[in-house]
KOLKETOR-849827 format. One record per residue: residue in one letter; x, y, z of N, C-alpha, C in turn. Coordinates in pm, whole numbers, plus 50000, padded with zeros to 5 digits. Layout:
! KOLKETOR-849827
['A'; [X; Y; Z]; [X; Y; Z]; [X; Y; Z]]
...
! end
This chain:
! KOLKETOR-849827
['M'; [49019; 51582; 51784]; [49154; 51551; 51755]; [49179; 51603; 51598]]
['R'; [49272; 51653; 51574]; [49333; 51748; 51451]; [49446; 51640; 51358]]
['L'; [49355; 51620; 51255]; [49478; 51563; 51141]; [49604; 51657; 51073]]
['Y'; [49573; 51754; 51040]; [49669; 51814; 50993]; [49699; 51966; 51083]]
['A'; [49833; 51997; 51085]; [49909; 52130; 51089]; [49840; 52233; 51084]]
['Q'; [49803; 52376; 51163]; [49783; 52469; 51145]; [49867; 52542; 51050]]
['T'; [50014; 52555; 51082]; [50122; 52610; 51045]; [50134; 52581; 50922]]
['R'; [50171; 52671; 50799]; [50195; 52629; 50653]; [50337; 52554; 50673]]
['A'; [50409; 52541; 50716]; [50523; 52435; 50670]; [50519; 52297; 50711]]
['R'; [50482; 52312; 50802]; [50465; 52139; 50890]; [50308; 52116; 50811]]
['L'; [50206; 52217; 50782]; [50095; 52156; 50686]; [50159; 52096; 50534]]
['C'; [50259; 52130; 50474]; [50287; 52133; 50316]; [50364; 51974; 50338]]
['R'; [50466; 51962; 50433]; [50499; 51854; 50468]; [50441; 51742; 50499]]
['Q'; [50344; 51738; 50562]; [50233; 51671; 50545]; [50169; 51626; 50481]]
['V'; [50099; 51690; 50399]; [50030; 51692; 50226]; [50139; 51618; 50158]]
['L'; [50236; 51667; 50133]; [50345; 51586; 50048]; [50381; 51458; 50130]]
['A'; [50367; 51426; 50218]; [50376; 51299; 50289]; [50284; 51215; 50248]]
['D'; [50117; 51245; 50224]; [50036; 51192; 50263]; [50014; 51175; 50041]]
['V'; [50041; 51228; 49998]; [50021; 51274; 49844]; [50145; 51084; 49797]]
['T'; [50264; 51136; 49873]; [50361; 51052; 49867]; [50340; 50890; 49888]]
['A'; [50276; 50893; 49973]; [50225; 50764; 50020]; [50131; 50706; 49955]]
['V'; [50053; 50775; 49892]; [49892; 50760; 49804]; [49997; 50699; 49640]]
['V'; [50105; 50782; 49643]; [50202; 50808; 49498]; [50250; 50624; 49512]]
['L'; [50272; 50607; 49634]; [50379; 50489; 49606]; [50257; 50357; 49624]]
['V'; [50176; 50368; 49680]; [50099; 50240; 49661]; [50042; 50218; 49536]]
['A'; [49949; 50372; 49537]; [49919; 50339; 49344]; [50021; 50299; 49240]]
['L'; [50182; 50329; 49232]; [50258; 50255; 49190]; [50261; 50125; 49235]]
['A'; [50275; 50098; 49322]; [50325; 49950; 49413]; [50179; 49854; 49316]]
['V'; [50030; 49908; 49323]; [49966; 49840; 49315]; [49944; 49858; 49094]]
['W'; [50020; 49950; 49090]; [50025; 49880; 48900]; [50144; 49822; 48874]]
['F'; [50264; 49846; 48932]; [50327; 49743; 48910]; [50321; 49585; 48916]]
['A'; [50220; 49559; 49043]; [50204; 49409; 49082]; [50060; 49369; 48976]]
['L'; [50029; 49467; 48912]; [49901; 49414; 48801]; [50040; 49394; 48684]]
['A'; [50117; 49444; 48641]; [50204; 49462; 48541]; [50269; 49319; 48546]]
['V'; [50312; 49287; 48661]; [50370; 49177; 48716]; [50276; 49067; 48698]]
['H'; [50128; 49065; 48741]; [50058; 48946; 48686]; [50054; 48943; 48550]]
['D'; [50003; 49057; 48479]; [50042; 49059; 48298]; [50133; 48974; 48301]]
['A'; [50251; 49015; 48324]; [50379; 48922; 48259]; [50372; 48787; 48310]]
['I'; [50320; 48741; 48414]; [50339; 48594; 48447]; [50220; 48533; 48357]]
['M'; [50095; 48607; 48367]; [49985; 48510; 48274]; [50001; 48438; 48111]]
['L'; [50173; 48571; 48068]; [50177; 48548; 47951]; [50281; 48382; 47975]]
['L'; [50286; 48339; 48045]; [50314; 48235; 48082]; [50223; 48111; 48032]]
['A'; [50088; 48146; 48065]; [49957; 48049; 48000]; [49950; 48057; 47896]]
['E'; [50031; 48100; 47821]; [49983; 48098; 47714]; [50016; 47952; 47643]]
['P'; [50141; 47940; 47669]; [50176; 47760; 47582]; [50070; 47660; 47616]]
['G'; [50028; 47667; 47771]; [49891; 47625; 47808]; [49775; 47609; 47749]]
['K'; [49752; 47750; 47702]; [49629; 47774; 47670]; [49637; 47692; 47469]]
['K'; [49747; 47730; 47447]; [49767; 47626; 47297]; [49743; 47489; 47321]]
['V'; [49830; 47443; 47392]; [49812; 47315; 47425]; [49677; 47230; 47458]]
['E'; [49614; 47333; 47566]; [49455; 47269; 47510]; [49383; 47294; 47445]]
['D'; [49381; 47402; 47358]; [49351; 47395; 47244]; [49341; 47258; 47137]]
['A'; [49483; 47276; 47118]; [49519; 47192; 47024]; [49466; 47044; 47077]]
['G'; [49494; 46987; 47184]; [49491; 46886; 47226]; [49300; 46870; 47227]]
['G'; [49209; 46970; 47214]; [49048; 46967; 47208]; [49034; 46972; 47097]]
['S'; [49145; 47012; 47024]; [49085; 46992; 46841]; [49102; 46828; 46797]]
['L'; [49258; 46784; 46873]; [49296; 46680; 46796]; [49207; 46573; 46900]]
['A'; [49115; 46601; 47016]; [49090; 46467; 47016]; [48930; 46471; 47002]]
['S'; [48873; 46585; 46938]; [48758; 46603; 46847]; [48758; 46572; 46724]]
['G'; [48880; 46566; 46666]; [48889; 46532; 46526]; [48924; 46382; 46516]]
['L'; [48970; 46310; 46624]; [48954; 46200; 46642]; [48830; 46071; 46666]]
['G'; [48805; 46156; 46788]; [48667; 46084; 46816]; [48584; 46107; 46663]]
['D'; [48557; 46190; 46579]; [48445; 46201; 46469]; [48545; 46151; 46380]]
['A'; [48684; 46065; 46369]; [48705; 45988; 46321]; [48683; 45816; 46319]]
['G'; [48657; 45810; 46465]; [48618; 45711; 46521]; [48484; 45670; 46479]]
['D'; [48391; 45764; 46520]; [48274; 45776; 46448]; [48242; 45709; 46318]]
['A'; [48302; 45793; 46234]; [48337; 45761; 46063]; [48366; 45639; 46054]]
['A'; [48494; 45572; 46153]; [48566; 45448; 46126]; [48456; 45341; 46163]]
['S'; [48347; 45323; 46256]; [48298; 45239; 46319]; [48133; 45209; 46204]]
['N'; [48177; 45287; 46100]; [48042; 45263; 45991]; [48119; 45136; 45881]]
['V'; [48249; 45156; 45897]; [48339; 45065; 45823]; [48283; 44916; 45855]]
['P'; [48230; 44850; 45748]; [48155; 44696; 45788]; [48296; 44617; 45823]]
['F'; [48257; 44518; 45884]; [48359; 44424; 45947]; [48451; 44425; 46017]]
['V'; [48537; 44556; 46006]; [48664; 44589; 46078]; [48608; 44727; 46138]]
['G'; [48463; 44784; 46145]; [48447; 44953; 46177]; [48479; 44906; 46356]]
['D'; [48467; 44860; 46418]; [48451; 44840; 46590]; [48606; 44817; 46601]]
['V'; [48714; 44782; 46523]; [48850; 44754; 46533]; [48913; 44870; 46513]]
['L'; [48889; 44917; 46409]; [48934; 45049; 46405]; [48894; 45191; 46491]]
['K'; [48778; 45161; 46553]; [48723; 45253; 46642]; [48794; 45278; 46777]]
['K'; [48842; 45158; 46843]; [48884; 45128; 46948]; [49036; 45243; 46950]]
['P'; [49144; 45218; 46886]; [49219; 45321; 46874]; [49218; 45457; 46859]]
['L'; [49115; 45489; 46797]; [49079; 45647; 46761]; [49031; 45671; 46885]]
['Q'; [48936; 45589; 46923]; [48900; 45644; 47035]; [48956; 45656; 47159]]
['A'; [49067; 45567; 47173]; [49194; 45599; 47273]; [49272; 45663; 47245]]
['A'; [49281; 45729; 47141]; [49373; 45831; 47125]; [49342; 45938; 47126]]
['A'; [49151; 45999; 47132]; [49069; 46081; 47161]; [49128; 46125; 47321]]
['E'; [49089; 46009; 47358]; [49108; 46039; 47506]; [49215; 46075; 47589]]
['A'; [49372; 46029; 47520]; [49512; 46057; 47514]; [49493; 46194; 47491]]
['S'; [49398; 46267; 47385]; [49419; 46383; 47342]; [49357; 46496; 47492]]
['D'; [49238; 46413; 47513]; [49168; 46477; 47623]; [49262; 46517; 47769]]
['G'; [49331; 46429; 47789]; [49401; 46432; 47843]; [49531; 46524; 47849]]
['L'; [49573; 46547; 47720]; [49636; 46676; 47696]; [49611; 46816; 47713]]
['S'; [49468; 46802; 47656]; [49394; 46945; 47666]; [49368; 46977; 47805]]
['D'; [49343; 46873; 47909]; [49359; 46874; 48072]; [49440; 46930; 48123]]
['A'; [49574; 46875; 48101]; [49712; 46934; 48157]; [49763; 47098; 48083]]
['G'; [49685; 47096; 47960]; [49678; 47259; 47933]; [49614; 47349; 48054]]
['Q'; [49508; 47317; 48074]; [49433; 47383; 48165]; [49458; 47350; 48311]]
['S'; [49572; 47243; 48317]; [49560; 47252; 48476]; [49712; 47342; 48473]]
['L'; [49795; 47380; 48389]; [49902; 47458; 48389]; [49861; 47614; 48339]]
['Q'; [49762; 47594; 48274]; [49682; 47791; 48305]; [49669; 47807; 48421]]
['D'; [49584; 47709; 48510]; [49540; 47702; 48642]; [49647; 47776; 48712]]
['L'; [49733; 47662; 48693]; [49872; 47700; 48798]; [49948; 47852; 48785]]
['V'; [49982; 47858; 48665]; [50023; 48014; 48616]; [49905; 48121; 48687]]
['G'; [49819; 48060; 48713]; [49699; 48202; 48752]; [49708; 48224; 48857]]
['R'; [49704; 48079; 48936]; [49770; 48108; 49075]; [49843; 48151; 49138]]
['V'; [49974; 48141; 49073]; [50111; 48187; 49109]; [50112; 48339; 49062]]
['A'; [50019; 48380; 48966]; [50032; 48534; 48905]; [49908; 48572; 49043]]
['D'; [49846; 48542; 49085]; [49728; 48596; 49198]; [49796; 48641; 49298]]
['L'; [49889; 48540; 49354]; [49954; 48504; 49468]; [50050; 48634; 49454]]
['T'; [50118; 48615; 49355]; [50275; 48699; 49354]; [50192; 48861; 49354]]
['T'; [50076; 48901; 49257]; [50049; 49012; 49280]; [49980; 49017; 49408]]
['F'; [49923; 48975; 49491]; [49865; 48996; 49644]; [50008; 49027; 49727]]
['A'; [50127; 48964; 49742]; [50221; 48936; 49777]; [50290; 49078; 49790]]
['L'; [50294; 49154; 49649]; [50378; 49248; 49581]; [50277; 49396; 49652]]
['I'; [50123; 49361; 49660]; [50054; 49457; 49692]; [50064; 49507; 49843]]
['F'; [50022; 49401; 49890]; [50064; 49366; 50055]; [50184; 49406; 50116]]
['F'; [50271; 49394; 50065]; [50427; 49430; 50113]; [50452; 49510; 50093]]
['A'; [50391; 49618; 49965]; [50458; 49728; 49972]; [50361; 49861; 50037]]
['V'; [50204; 49835; 50028]; [50098; 49864; 50106]; [50180; 49851; 50295]]
['A'; [50213; 49780; 50335]; [50260; 49741; 50480]; [50400; 49841; 50476]]
['F'; [50489; 49860; 50333]; [50622; 49911; 50394]; [50532; 50059; 50440]]
['V'; [50499; 50064; 50295]; [50450; 50256; 50334]; [50343; 50297; 50433]]
['L'; [50267; 50191; 50501]; [50216; 50254; 50640]; [50307; 50218; 50758]]
['V'; [50397; 50136; 50730]; [50510; 50151; 50844]; [50602; 50286; 50853]]
['L'; [50592; 50320; 50754]; [50685; 50477; 50702]; [50613; 50561; 50754]]
['W'; [50481; 50545; 50703]; [50391; 50679; 50734]; [50313; 50713; 50806]]
['L'; [50263; 50584; 50899]; [50126; 50613; 50993]; [50185; 50644; 51127]]
['P'; [50310; 50559; 51180]; [50325; 50646; 51296]; [50416; 50711; 51279]]
['P'; [50480; 50827; 51226]; [50528; 50962; 51266]; [50346; 51036; 51291]]
['R'; [50265; 50991; 51185]; [50148; 51111; 51196]; [50066; 51059; 51301]]
['V'; [50086; 50940; 51341]; [49997; 50915; 51476]; [50064; 50988; 51609]]
['R'; [50161; 50994; 51629]; [50259; 51036; 51689]; [50209; 51162; 51657]]
['W'; [50214; 51257; 51583]; [50175; 51417; 51596]; [50062; 51425; 51657]]
['I'; [49949; 51339; 51594]; [49810; 51324; 51623]; [49795; 51356; 51830]]
['R'; [49878; 51248; 51823]; [49847; 51223; 51992]; [49919; 51335; 52045]]
['R'; [50090; 51411; 52021]; [50126; 51507; 52043]; [50072; 51623; 52058]]
['T'; [49972; 51676; 51954]; [49916; 51790; 51930]; [49779; 51755; 52069]]
['A'; [49722; 51620; 52093]; [49635; 51640; 52145]; [49662; 51668; 52286]]
['R'; [49774; 51593; 52323]; [49841; 51646; 52456]; [49855; 51787; 52489]]
['I'; [49947; 51815; 52387]; [49981; 51986; 52388]; [49867; 52037; 52376]]
['R'; [49713; 52023; 52314]; [49616; 52127; 52380]; [49518; 52069; 52499]]
['T'; [49527; 51972; 52556]; [49473; 51921; 52661]; [49528; 52021; 52745]]
['L'; [49689; 51999; 52733]; [49777; 52104; 52846]; [49768; 52257; 52826]]
['L'; [49746; 52289; 52714]; [49754; 52428; 52730]; [49606; 52441; 52780]]
['D'; [49473; 52380; 52786]; [49356; 52467; 52817]; [49365; 52406; 52939]]
['A'; [49465; 52331; 53013]; [49452; 52318; 53190]; [49537; 52428; 53235]]
['P'; [49474; 52464; 53358]; [49533; 52578; 53481]; [49736; 52540; 53457]]
['G'; [49779; 52672; 53404]; [49904; 52689; 53440]; [49992; 52596; 53299]]
['G'; [49842; 52524; 53232]; [49883; 52559; 53096]; [50016; 52559; 53016]]
['A'; [50009; 52747; 52961]; [50067; 52767; 52905]; [50194; 52794; 52952]]
['D'; [50210; 52770; 53092]; [50341; 52814; 53171]; [50433; 52669; 53117]]
['L'; [50328; 52591; 53113]; [50425; 52465; 53090]; [50478; 52480; 52958]]
['L'; [50393; 52529; 52858]; [50408; 52521; 52723]; [50539; 52643; 52692]]
['A'; [50590; 52743; 52782]; [50651; 52846; 52779]; [50802; 52760; 52784]]
['L'; [50773; 52647; 52955]; [50890; 52590; 52984]; [50986; 52536; 52876]]
['R'; [50827; 52483; 52813]; [50903; 52359; 52685]; [50991; 52424; 52603]]
['A'; [50900; 52547; 52541]; [50973; 52674; 52442]; [51137; 52701; 52510]]
['L'; [51169; 52705; 52658]; [51245; 52722; 52668]; [51358; 52651; 52700]]
['T'; [51283; 52528; 52709]; [51430; 52382; 52691]; [51424; 52356; 52564]]
['G'; [51386; 52403; 52442]; [51364; 52311; 52336]; [51489; 52399; 52237]]
['P'; [51487; 52411; 52120]; [51596; 52443; 52046]; [51584; 52603; 52031]]
['V'; [51726; 52650; 52038]; [51739; 52743; 52071]; [51640; 52883; 51925]]
['K'; [51647; 52823; 51803]; [51585; 52899; 51681]; [51468; 52910; 51720]]
['D'; [51405; 52851; 51794]; [51236; 52848; 51805]; [51264; 53019; 51851]]
['L'; [51328; 53021; 51934]; [51359; 53188; 52041]; [51419; 53244; 51957]]
['A'; [51422; 53250; 51816]; [51481; 53359; 51782]; [51383; 53466; 51748]]
['A'; [51234; 53437; 51686]; [51161; 53563; 51642]; [51091; 53638; 51812]]
['I'; [51130; 53575; 51906]; [51067; 53639; 52049]; [51137; 53759; 52075]]
['P'; [51079; 53870; 52080]; [51138; 53986; 52178]; [51219; 53935; 52338]]
['V'; [51316; 53971; 52326]; [51403; 53912; 52452]; [51360; 54091; 52546]]
['P'; [51336; 54000; 52646]; [51295; 54119; 52774]; [51429; 54175; 52812]]
['P'; [51420; 54262; 52909]; [51547; 54288; 52999]; [51521; 54193; 53103]]
['G'; [51670; 54125; 53121]; [51682; 54040; 53192]; [51686; 53878; 53132]]
['G'; [51637; 53857; 53042]; [51663; 53752; 52923]; [51466; 53653; 52956]]
['L'; [51463; 53594; 52855]; [51338; 53495; 52896]; [51363; 53446; 52988]]
['A'; [51446; 53304; 53030]; [51363; 53282; 53140]; [51409; 53330; 53273]]
['D'; [51441; 53463; 53312]; [51405; 53531; 53396]; [51259; 53600; 53390]]
['A'; [51195; 53618; 53267]; [51061; 53673; 53249]; [50975; 53555; 53267]]
['W'; [50991; 53451; 53227]; [50902; 53346; 53275]; [50920; 53297; 53421]]
['R'; [50988; 53300; 53509]; [51056; 53292; 53648]; [50950; 53388; 53726]]
['R'; [50977; 53502; 53685]; [50885; 53644; 53691]; [50724; 53609; 53676]]
['G'; [50690; 53543; 53569]; [50564; 53518; 53545]; [50523; 53632; 53454]]
['D'; [50580; 53672; 53381]; [50565; 53775; 53278]; [50499; 53730; 53168]]
['E'; [50304; 53775; 53172]; [50255; 53748; 53102]; [50309; 53717; 52909]]
['R'; [50346; 53821; 52899]; [50354; 53876; 52741]; [50502; 53752; 52687]]
['A'; [50570; 53767; 52787]; [50683; 53657; 52788]; [50628; 53504; 52739]]
['I'; [50541; 53465; 52875]; [50497; 53347; 52866]; [50422; 53370; 52742]]
['S'; [50324; 53429; 52703]; [50253; 53417; 52600]; [50341; 53425; 52466]]
['D'; [50449; 53458; 52485]; [50512; 53460; 52328]; [50588; 53282; 52349]]
['L'; [50644; 53261; 52430]; [50684; 53163; 52480]; [50597; 53026; 52401]]
['S'; [50472; 53042; 52464]; [50398; 52903; 52449]; [50352; 52903; 52319]]
['R'; [50333; 53041; 52246]; [50298; 53027; 52080]; [50393; 52999; 52015]]
['A'; [50605; 53013; 52098]; [50660; 52893; 52005]; [50655; 52803; 52041]]
['A'; [50679; 52746; 52137]; [50588; 52603; 52154]; [50472; 52540; 52092]]
['L'; [50372; 52627; 51994]; [50283; 52540; 52015]; [50331; 52565; 51808]]
['R'; [50404; 52674; 51790]; [50426; 52666; 51663]; [50532; 52534; 51636]]
['R'; [50583; 52516; 51681]; [50693; 52424; 51688]; [50620; 52314; 51662]]
['A'; [50490; 52262; 51750]; [50425; 52177; 51722]; [50329; 52140; 51592]]
['G'; [50360; 52291; 51506]; [50215; 52281; 51433]; [50135; 52326; 51413]]
['L'; [50127; 52401; 51560]; [49973; 52452; 51588]; [49988; 52604; 51603]]
['T'; [49852; 52669; 51639]; [49846; 52771; 51645]; [49751; 52827; 51773]]
['A'; [49782; 52957; 51845]; [49740; 52972; 51957]; [49569; 52991; 51935]]
! end
């Protein structure tokens, strides 16, 4: 199984297509990661809320502990401060939840962007490459079979006229030479068919 053509022009096109596919995938990944970073900026307010809620809860908890030491009314003062500290913990949890939500959205968006970009590139790049590999394998099998060169010569005769431009035309024309079984004409024509497929004899 041959992955790349043997002729220079088709080989250059294949290499260019491969490099383009790799560059497009790399750009898609870079863009997806940049979008991820941009979305994660939305988590900054959640981080600030979490930090502020944590600090407030800690401060109110310390104040409640200190208030409990006040004679006679210590327990009465401590309860509202503890309730406020718990509410502040809820605020801190809300900030953390916001960060988690933004992180999940960023991850899903990044995955979707990479998946669809890679799928798009593969749909454009892979089928033509697989078709070429299968076609060249069939041509090689045909060439190795008895009478394969004759069939390739016929393919060249029925193909584009420009493929025949470099073949010397014998008296009576190429088609007549092929019908007569002229080995030189058959060889030239089969080489033209191989060249069109990107192969050499």
